[in-house]
C-alpha positions as CSV (number, residue, x, y, z in Angstrom):
1,M,67.5,42.1,-13.0
2,K,68.7,40.0,-15.8
3,N,70.7,42.7,-17.3
4,L,72.2,43.6,-13.8
5,L,73.1,39.9,-13.3
6,L,74.8,39.7,-16.8
7,L,76.7,43.1,-16.2
8,G,77.9,41.7,-12.8
9,M,79.2,38.5,-14.4
10,A,80.9,40.3,-17.2
11,S,82.7,42.5,-14.6
12,L,83.7,39.5,-12.6
13,I,85.2,37.7,-15.6
14,L,87.0,40.9,-16.8
15,L,88.5,41.6,-13.4
16,S,89.5,38.0,-12.8
17,S,91.2,37.2,-16.1
18,C,93.9,39.9,-16.2
19,R,97.2,38.6,-14.9
20,N,100.6,40.3,-14.4
21,K,103.9,38.9,-15.7
22,D,104.1,36.6,-12.5
23,G,100.8,35.0,-13.5
24,K,99.0,36.4,-10.5
25,E,95.6,37.9,-10.8
26,K,95.4,41.6,-11.2
27,A,92.2,43.2,-10.1
28,E,93.3,46.8,-9.8
29,D,90.9,48.0,-12.4
30,T,87.8,49.5,-10.8
31,V,84.5,47.9,-11.4
32,A,83.5,51.3,-12.9
33,E,86.2,51.0,-15.6
34,S,85.2,47.5,-16.4
35,Q,81.3,48.0,-16.4
36,V,80.1,48.9,-19.6
37,D,76.6,49.5,-21.0
38,Q,75.7,45.9,-22.3
39,N,72.9,47.4,-24.5
40,Q,75.3,49.7,-26.4
41,S,76.3,48.4,-29.7
42,T,79.3,49.4,-31.8
43,K,79.2,46.5,-34.1
44,E,77.0,48.5,-36.4
45,E,79.5,51.4,-36.5
46,A,82.6,51.0,-38.8
47,V,85.6,49.9,-36.7
48,K,89.1,50.8,-38.0
49,F,90.3,47.1,-37.2
50,P,89.4,43.8,-38.8
51,V,86.7,42.0,-36.5
52,Y,86.8,38.2,-36.4
53,D,84.9,35.5,-34.9
54,F,87.3,32.5,-33.9
55,E,86.6,30.7,-37.2
56,G,87.8,33.7,-39.2
57,F,90.6,34.4,-36.9
58,E,92.1,30.9,-36.6
59,P,94.1,31.1,-39.8
60,L,96.2,33.9,-38.3
61,L,97.5,31.2,-35.7
62,H,98.7,28.8,-38.5
63,K,100.5,30.5,-41.1
64,E,103.3,28.4,-42.7
65,D,105.4,31.0,-44.6
66,D,108.9,32.2,-43.7
67,K,107.8,34.6,-40.9
68,T,107.8,34.3,-37.1
69,Y,104.7,35.5,-35.6
70,I,104.0,37.1,-32.3
71,V,100.4,37.0,-31.5
72,N,99.5,38.9,-28.2
73,F,96.2,38.7,-26.7
74,W,95.2,41.8,-24.6
75,A,92.6,44.4,-23.8
76,T,92.5,48.2,-23.0
77,W,91.3,47.4,-19.5
78,C,94.1,45.0,-18.6
79,K,96.9,47.0,-16.9
80,P,99.6,44.4,-17.3
81,C,98.5,44.2,-21.1
82,I,99.1,47.9,-21.4
83,A,102.3,47.8,-19.5
84,E,103.8,45.4,-22.0
85,L,102.6,46.8,-25.2
86,P,105.5,49.1,-25.7
87,Y,107.8,46.0,-25.8
88,F,105.8,44.4,-28.6
89,E,105.9,47.6,-30.6
90,K,109.6,48.0,-30.1
91,V,110.3,44.4,-31.2
92,N,107.9,44.8,-34.2
93,A,109.9,48.0,-35.3
94,E,113.3,46.2,-34.6
95,Q,112.6,42.8,-36.1
96,K,110.7,43.7,-39.4
97,D,113.9,42.8,-41.4
98,N,114.0,39.5,-39.7
99,N,110.6,38.5,-40.9
100,V,108.9,39.0,-37.6
101,E,105.2,40.1,-37.4
102,V,103.4,41.2,-34.4
103,I,99.6,40.9,-34.1
104,L,97.9,42.5,-31.3
105,V,94.5,40.6,-30.7
106,S,92.1,42.8,-28.8
107,L,89.7,41.2,-26.5
108,D,87.8,44.4,-25.8
109,M,84.2,44.1,-25.7
110,P,82.2,45.6,-28.7
111,S,81.0,48.7,-26.7
112,M,84.6,49.6,-26.2
113,W,86.0,49.2,-29.8
114,K,85.0,53.0,-30.9
115,S,85.2,54.5,-27.4
116,R,88.3,53.0,-25.9
117,L,90.3,50.7,-28.4
118,E,90.5,53.2,-31.3
119,P,91.7,56.2,-29.2
120,F,94.1,54.1,-27.5
121,V,95.8,52.7,-30.5
122,E,95.8,56.1,-32.1
123,N,97.2,58.0,-29.1
124,K,99.8,55.3,-28.5
125,K,100.8,55.4,-32.2
126,I,100.7,51.6,-32.3
127,E,102.2,50.3,-35.6
128,S,101.6,46.5,-35.0
129,E,98.6,44.9,-36.7
130,V,95.6,45.1,-34.5
131,V,92.7,42.7,-35.0
132,I,89.7,42.4,-32.7
133,L,88.6,38.9,-31.6
134,D,84.9,38.8,-31.0
135,D,83.6,35.4,-30.3
136,P,81.6,34.8,-27.0
137,K,82.4,31.1,-27.0
138,Q,85.8,31.4,-25.1
139,N,85.4,27.8,-23.7
140,D,85.6,26.6,-27.3
141,W,88.3,28.6,-28.7
142,I,90.8,29.3,-25.9
143,P,92.1,25.6,-25.9
144,K,92.3,25.9,-29.7
145,V,94.8,28.6,-29.2
146,A,96.7,26.6,-26.6
147,E,95.5,23.7,-24.6
148,E,97.3,25.0,-21.5
149,W,95.7,28.4,-21.7
150,G,93.5,29.2,-18.8
151,G,92.0,32.2,-20.5
152,G,94.0,35.0,-18.6
153,I,95.5,37.9,-20.3
154,P,98.1,39.0,-21.2
155,A,98.8,35.9,-23.3
156,T,101.2,35.4,-26.2
157,L,101.7,32.9,-28.9
158,I,104.9,33.0,-30.8
159,Y,105.2,30.5,-33.8
160,N,106.7,30.1,-37.2
161,K,106.4,26.9,-39.5
162,D,108.6,24.8,-37.5
163,K,107.9,25.8,-33.9
164,R,105.2,27.3,-31.4
165,S,105.3,28.3,-27.8
166,F,102.6,29.8,-25.7
167,Y,102.9,32.1,-22.7
168,E,100.1,33.1,-20.3
169,R,102.0,35.9,-18.7
170,G,103.3,39.3,-19.3
171,F,106.8,40.2,-20.7
172,T,109.5,42.6,-20.2
173,Y,111.4,43.8,-23.3
174,D,114.4,41.5,-22.6
175,E,112.2,38.4,-21.8
176,L,110.2,38.9,-25.1
177,N,113.5,39.1,-27.1
178,T,114.9,36.1,-25.3
179,E,111.9,34.1,-26.3
180,L,111.8,35.4,-29.9
181,N,115.5,34.6,-30.4
182,K,114.7,30.9,-29.7
183,F,112.7,31.1,-33.0
184,L,115.1,33.2,-35.0
185,N,118.2,31.2,-34.1
């Protein structure tokens, strides 16, 4: 019963936290897609991407070099996240010479890392840096990313040593470039 309750709560959180570019909740994913076996553990298996708790991840949010960073929080179960990924990939490829680095922060659950995240990244030929944030204390770390962040994804932080802006919404290619240009000009 306890496991069933935990599984139901996890499904509710996953379905309610995915937002489209207008900031409206997006719950089109079926419950079957978001329900995973909570007893399955892939942490023991070698994962292709770095796995961080928030303490280990936080330095990626505060680099003070000459680059501009686009840090996108996403998950494979989030349709608006998947829809905007090609735009981040295109910007990553186009802006490398302008010292722009895209970091895609997967919020997928551990049971999805091998079965869903790795095949997705490989099949889509994602070239941006992919990292996994695995820290269950969301109420502690979400406001450390951005005080205004309600926890919905997609969400993106764009920053450099002089400026930072946070966006709790999805982007089109043109919108992403418009925001990035505010950091490059």
